[in-house]
BASE-732929 format. One record per residue (C-alpha): residue number from 1; x, y, z. Coordinates in Angstrom, 1 decimal. Layout:
N
n->NUM; x->X; y->Y; z->Z
...
***
This chain:
261
n->1; x->0.0; y->0.0; z->0.0
n->2; x->1.5; y->3.3; z->-1.1
n->3; x->1.2; y->6.7; z->0.8
n->4; x->-1.9; y->7.8; z->-1.2
n->5; x->-3.7; y->4.5; z->-0.4
n->6; x->-2.7; y->4.9; z->3.3
n->7; x->-4.1; y->8.4; z->3.2
n->8; x->-7.4; y->7.2; z->1.7
n->9; x->-7.7; y->4.5; z->4.3
n->10; x->-7.0; y->6.9; z->7.1
n->11; x->-9.6; y->9.3; z->5.6
n->12; x->-12.3; y->6.7; z->5.7
n->13; x->-11.2; y->5.4; z->9.1
n->14; x->-12.3; y->8.8; z->10.5
n->15; x->-15.6; y->9.0; z->8.7
n->16; x->-17.9; y->6.3; z->10.3
n->17; x->-19.5; y->8.8; z->12.8
n->18; x->-20.7; y->10.9; z->9.9
n->19; x->-21.0; y->8.3; z->7.2
n->20; x->-24.7; y->7.6; z->7.6
n->21; x->-25.5; y->11.3; z->7.1
n->22; x->-23.1; y->11.6; z->4.1
n->23; x->-24.6; y->8.6; z->2.3
n->24; x->-28.3; y->9.2; z->3.0
n->25; x->-28.7; y->12.7; z->1.3
n->26; x->-31.4; y->13.1; z->-1.4
n->27; x->-29.0; y->12.8; z->-4.3
n->28; x->-27.9; y->9.4; z->-3.0
n->29; x->-31.2; y->8.0; z->-1.8
n->30; x->-33.3; y->9.5; z->-4.7
n->31; x->-31.0; y->9.5; z->-7.7
n->32; x->-27.9; y->7.3; z->-7.3
n->33; x->-29.3; y->4.3; z->-5.4
n->34; x->-32.2; y->3.9; z->-7.8
n->35; x->-29.9; y->4.0; z->-10.8
n->36; x->-27.7; y->1.2; z->-9.2
n->37; x->-30.8; y->-0.8; z->-8.3
n->38; x->-32.0; y->-0.6; z->-11.9
n->39; x->-28.8; y->-2.4; z->-13.0
n->40; x->-28.7; y->-5.2; z->-10.4
n->41; x->-30.0; y->-8.6; z->-11.4
n->42; x->-32.2; y->-10.7; z->-9.2
n->43; x->-30.2; y->-11.5; z->-6.0
n->44; x->-32.3; y->-14.3; z->-4.6
n->45; x->-29.9; y->-17.2; z->-3.7
n->46; x->-27.0; y->-15.4; z->-5.4
n->47; x->-23.5; y->-15.0; z->-3.9
n->48; x->-22.8; y->-11.2; z->-3.9
n->49; x->-19.5; y->-9.4; z->-3.3
n->50; x->-20.0; y->-5.8; z->-2.2
n->51; x->-16.6; y->-4.4; z->-3.0
n->52; x->-16.1; y->-1.1; z->-1.0
n->53; x->-19.0; y->-1.7; z->1.4
n->54; x->-18.3; y->1.2; z->3.7
n->55; x->-20.4; y->0.9; z->6.9
n->56; x->-22.4; y->-2.0; z->5.4
n->57; x->-25.7; y->-0.2; z->4.9
n->58; x->-26.1; y->-1.1; z->1.2
n->59; x->-24.7; y->-4.7; z->1.8
n->60; x->-27.6; y->-5.2; z->4.3
n->61; x->-30.1; y->-4.1; z->1.6
n->62; x->-28.6; y->-6.7; z->-0.8
n->63; x->-29.0; y->-9.3; z->1.9
n->64; x->-32.6; y->-8.3; z->2.4
n->65; x->-33.2; y->-9.0; z->-1.3
n->66; x->-32.0; y->-12.6; z->-0.8
n->67; x->-28.3; y->-12.3; z->-1.6
n->68; x->-25.6; y->-14.2; z->0.3
n->69; x->-23.4; y->-11.1; z->0.7
n->70; x->-19.7; y->-10.6; z->1.5
n->71; x->-18.7; y->-7.0; z->2.1
n->72; x->-15.1; y->-5.9; z->1.8
n->73; x->-13.5; y->-2.5; z->2.5
n->74; x->-10.0; y->-1.1; z->2.9
n->75; x->-11.0; y->0.8; z->6.1
n->76; x->-10.7; y->-1.4; z->9.1
n->77; x->-12.9; y->1.0; z->11.1
n->78; x->-15.6; y->0.8; z->8.4
n->79; x->-15.5; y->-3.0; z->8.6
n->80; x->-15.8; y->-2.8; z->12.4
n->81; x->-18.8; y->-0.6; z->12.2
n->82; x->-20.4; y->-2.8; z->9.5
n->83; x->-19.9; y->-5.9; z->11.6
n->84; x->-21.5; y->-4.2; z->14.6
n->85; x->-24.5; y->-3.0; z->12.7
n->86; x->-25.1; y->-5.7; z->10.1
n->87; x->-22.9; y->-8.6; z->11.0
n->88; x->-25.8; y->-10.9; z->11.7
n->89; x->-26.8; y->-10.9; z->8.1
n->90; x->-23.6; y->-10.1; z->6.1
n->91; x->-20.0; y->-11.3; z->6.3
n->92; x->-17.5; y->-8.5; z->6.3
n->93; x->-13.7; y->-8.5; z->5.8
n->94; x->-11.0; y->-6.0; z->5.3
n->95; x->-9.6; y->-6.0; z->1.7
n->96; x->-7.9; y->-3.4; z->-0.4
n->97; x->-9.1; y->-3.2; z->-4.0
n->98; x->-5.7; y->-1.9; z->-5.2
n->99; x->-4.3; y->-5.3; z->-4.3
n->100; x->-5.3; y->-8.9; z->-5.3
n->101; x->-8.2; y->-10.3; z->-3.4
n->102; x->-6.3; y->-13.3; z->-2.2
n->103; x->-8.8; y->-14.4; z->0.4
n->104; x->-11.6; y->-14.7; z->-2.2
n->105; x->-11.8; y->-17.8; z->-4.3
n->106; x->-12.2; y->-17.7; z->-8.1
n->107; x->-15.6; y->-18.4; z->-9.6
n->108; x->-17.2; y->-17.8; z->-6.3
n->109; x->-19.6; y->-14.9; z->-6.9
n->110; x->-22.6; y->-14.4; z->-9.0
n->111; x->-22.7; y->-10.6; z->-8.7
n->112; x->-20.0; y->-8.0; z->-7.8
n->113; x->-21.1; y->-4.5; z->-6.8
n->114; x->-18.5; y->-1.7; z->-6.5
n->115; x->-19.8; y->1.7; z->-5.5
n->116; x->-17.6; y->4.8; z->-5.8
n->117; x->-14.2; y->3.2; z->-5.2
n->118; x->-12.6; y->3.6; z->-8.6
n->119; x->-12.2; y->7.3; z->-8.1
n->120; x->-9.7; y->6.5; z->-5.3
n->121; x->-7.6; y->4.1; z->-7.4
n->122; x->-4.7; y->5.3; z->-9.7
n->123; x->-5.1; y->2.1; z->-11.8
n->124; x->-8.2; y->0.0; z->-12.5
n->125; x->-6.5; y->-3.1; z->-14.0
n->126; x->-6.1; y->-4.9; z->-10.7
n->127; x->-9.6; y->-4.6; z->-9.3
n->128; x->-11.2; y->-5.4; z->-12.7
n->129; x->-9.1; y->-8.4; z->-13.3
n->130; x->-9.8; y->-9.6; z->-9.8
n->131; x->-13.6; y->-9.1; z->-10.3
n->132; x->-13.3; y->-11.1; z->-13.5
n->133; x->-11.5; y->-13.9; z->-11.5
n->134; x->-14.0; y->-14.1; z->-8.6
n->135; x->-17.1; y->-13.9; z->-10.8
n->136; x->-18.6; y->-17.1; z->-12.2
n->137; x->-19.1; y->-17.3; z->-16.0
n->138; x->-22.1; y->-15.2; z->-16.8
n->139; x->-21.9; y->-13.3; z->-13.6
n->140; x->-22.7; y->-9.6; z->-13.4
n->141; x->-20.5; y->-6.6; z->-12.4
n->142; x->-22.3; y->-3.4; z->-11.4
n->143; x->-20.1; y->-0.3; z->-10.9
n->144; x->-20.8; y->3.3; z->-9.9
n->145; x->-18.1; y->5.9; z->-9.9
n->146; x->-17.4; y->9.6; z->-10.4
n->147; x->-18.6; y->10.8; z->-13.8
n->148; x->-15.4; y->11.7; z->-15.8
n->149; x->-17.0; y->14.9; z->-17.1
n->150; x->-18.0; y->16.0; z->-13.5
n->151; x->-14.5; y->15.4; z->-12.2
n->152; x->-12.9; y->17.2; z->-15.1
n->153; x->-15.0; y->20.3; z->-14.5
n->154; x->-14.3; y->20.5; z->-10.7
n->155; x->-10.6; y->20.1; z->-11.3
n->156; x->-10.5; y->22.5; z->-14.1
n->157; x->-12.5; y->25.1; z->-12.3
n->158; x->-11.2; y->24.3; z->-8.8
n->159; x->-14.8; y->24.4; z->-7.6
n->160; x->-17.0; y->21.7; z->-6.2
n->161; x->-20.8; y->22.0; z->-6.4
n->162; x->-22.5; y->22.9; z->-3.2
n->163; x->-23.3; y->20.0; z->-1.0
n->164; x->-25.8; y->21.8; z->1.2
n->165; x->-28.9; y->20.8; z->-0.8
n->166; x->-27.5; y->17.6; z->-2.4
n->167; x->-26.5; y->16.0; z->0.9
n->168; x->-28.4; y->18.3; z->3.3
n->169; x->-25.2; y->19.2; z->4.9
n->170; x->-22.5; y->21.8; z->4.2
n->171; x->-19.2; y->20.0; z->3.7
n->172; x->-17.4; y->23.2; z->2.5
n->173; x->-15.4; y->21.4; z->-0.2
n->174; x->-12.1; y->22.9; z->-1.5
n->175; x->-10.5; y->21.3; z->-4.6
n->176; x->-6.7; y->21.1; z->-4.8
n->177; x->-5.2; y->19.8; z->-8.0
n->178; x->-1.7; y->18.6; z->-8.7
n->179; x->-1.6; y->20.5; z->-12.0
n->180; x->-2.4; y->24.1; z->-12.9
n->181; x->-4.4; y->23.0; z->-15.8
n->182; x->-5.9; y->19.4; z->-16.2
n->183; x->-5.2; y->17.4; z->-19.3
n->184; x->-8.5; y->15.6; z->-20.0
n->185; x->-7.1; y->12.5; z->-21.7
n->186; x->-4.8; y->11.7; z->-18.8
n->187; x->-5.5; y->10.2; z->-15.3
n->188; x->-4.7; y->12.9; z->-12.7
n->189; x->-4.6; y->13.0; z->-8.9
n->190; x->-6.5; y->15.7; z->-7.0
n->191; x->-7.7; y->16.3; z->-3.4
n->192; x->-10.9; y->17.6; z->-2.0
n->193; x->-10.5; y->19.2; z->1.5
n->194; x->-13.9; y->18.5; z->3.1
n->195; x->-14.6; y->20.9; z->5.9
n->196; x->-12.6; y->23.8; z->4.5
n->197; x->-9.1; y->24.5; z->3.1
n->198; x->-7.4; y->23.8; z->6.4
n->199; x->-8.8; y->20.3; z->6.7
n->200; x->-6.2; y->17.8; z->8.0
n->201; x->-8.0; y->14.8; z->6.5
n->202; x->-8.5; y->15.5; z->2.7
n->203; x->-10.0; y->13.0; z->0.3
n->204; x->-7.6; y->11.8; z->-2.4
n->205; x->-9.1; y->11.1; z->-5.8
n->206; x->-8.1; y->10.3; z->-9.4
n->207; x->-10.0; y->11.8; z->-12.3
n->208; x->-9.8; y->9.9; z->-15.6
n->209; x->-11.2; y->10.2; z->-19.1
n->210; x->-14.1; y->8.0; z->-20.1
n->211; x->-11.9; y->5.7; z->-22.2
n->212; x->-9.7; y->5.0; z->-19.2
n->213; x->-12.7; y->3.7; z->-17.4
n->214; x->-14.1; y->1.5; z->-20.2
n->215; x->-10.9; y->0.2; z->-21.7
n->216; x->-9.6; y->-1.8; z->-18.7
n->217; x->-13.2; y->-3.1; z->-18.2
n->218; x->-13.2; y->-4.6; z->-21.7
n->219; x->-9.6; y->-5.7; z->-21.4
n->220; x->-10.5; y->-7.8; z->-18.3
n->221; x->-13.0; y->-9.8; z->-20.4
n->222; x->-16.2; y->-8.0; z->-19.6
n->223; x->-19.0; y->-7.2; z->-22.0
n->224; x->-20.6; y->-3.8; z->-21.2
n->225; x->-24.4; y->-4.2; z->-21.3
n->226; x->-25.7; y->-0.9; z->-19.8
n->227; x->-24.5; y->2.6; z->-18.9
n->228; x->-26.6; y->5.0; z->-16.8
n->229; x->-26.0; y->8.6; z->-16.1
n->230; x->-28.3; y->9.2; z->-13.0
n->231; x->-30.5; y->12.2; z->-13.4
n->232; x->-33.4; y->13.7; z->-11.3
n->233; x->-36.8; y->12.1; z->-11.8
n->234; x->-40.0; y->14.1; z->-12.2
n->235; x->-40.8; y->13.2; z->-8.5
n->236; x->-37.4; y->14.5; z->-7.4
n->237; x->-37.9; y->17.7; z->-9.4
n->238; x->-41.2; y->18.2; z->-7.6
n->239; x->-39.7; y->17.7; z->-4.1
n->240; x->-36.4; y->19.5; z->-4.7
n->241; x->-37.0; y->22.0; z->-7.6
n->242; x->-34.0; y->24.2; z->-7.0
n->243; x->-31.5; y->21.4; z->-6.6
n->244; x->-33.0; y->19.6; z->-9.7
n->245; x->-32.5; y->22.7; z->-11.8
n->246; x->-28.9; y->22.9; z->-10.8
n->247; x->-28.3; y->19.2; z->-11.4
n->248; x->-29.9; y->19.3; z->-14.9
n->249; x->-27.4; y->21.9; z->-16.0
n->250; x->-24.3; y->20.0; z->-15.0
n->251; x->-22.9; y->16.6; z->-16.0
n->252; x->-24.2; y->13.8; z->-13.8
n->253; x->-22.1; y->13.4; z->-10.6
n->254; x->-21.9; y->9.7; z->-11.1
n->255; x->-21.9; y->7.1; z->-13.9
n->256; x->-23.2; y->3.6; z->-13.4
n->257; x->-22.2; y->0.5; z->-15.5
n->258; x->-23.3; y->-3.1; z->-15.8
n->259; x->-21.1; y->-5.6; z->-17.4
n->260; x->-21.1; y->-9.4; z->-17.7
n->261; x->-18.2; y->-11.8; z->-17.5
***
């Protein structure tokens, strides 16, 4: 594990007290999660790997739908919280997606779900080749990650959209990029200082062009079957009209993919 990955793990080790609030905002519950749900196959009786499970909340929902779920996360503290909250229904282990998943047998999963982890990884070859290894033939991979166009804009403009309405909390994000001007076609590191520019626990991210997301997926042997750019529904527009107007004039914050081995 390199220094950036240690920093990312440390970042998430400190987040469990606020994680439920961060992940239950209206853009997550009403836009992102339904988009992911639309891509998931039937889970009844299926072995499911939730790769990057955080506090285990979504893994517990997968178990409620009939899945036999294993949740993994690089943060030992997140794994501890997940076990405390949902350990009766889901198995949780610590595992880093930047490294081989040596404790998981090949051809052992029917579905792999990976939510918003790829933006923390400088390379996608290892996790995607490992997902292909652990999935049974015909198994499904569902991914959500930062939309390449969204990340490019925030790095270029050094400005993150307000989180006050989207998450119903003000995280005061400040973007710090490694380059003065981003080069869209390259993968580039940047930080977001949540809680103001003097935050001592910034998030470390990697923005990449669209082809750098899709090419390693195809190279790992997956067939891309669906791609969704989550957007506000009519119901969401009625409940959050100002936020919906803002979201409709920007690229989607996330992109969701489904692929089959």
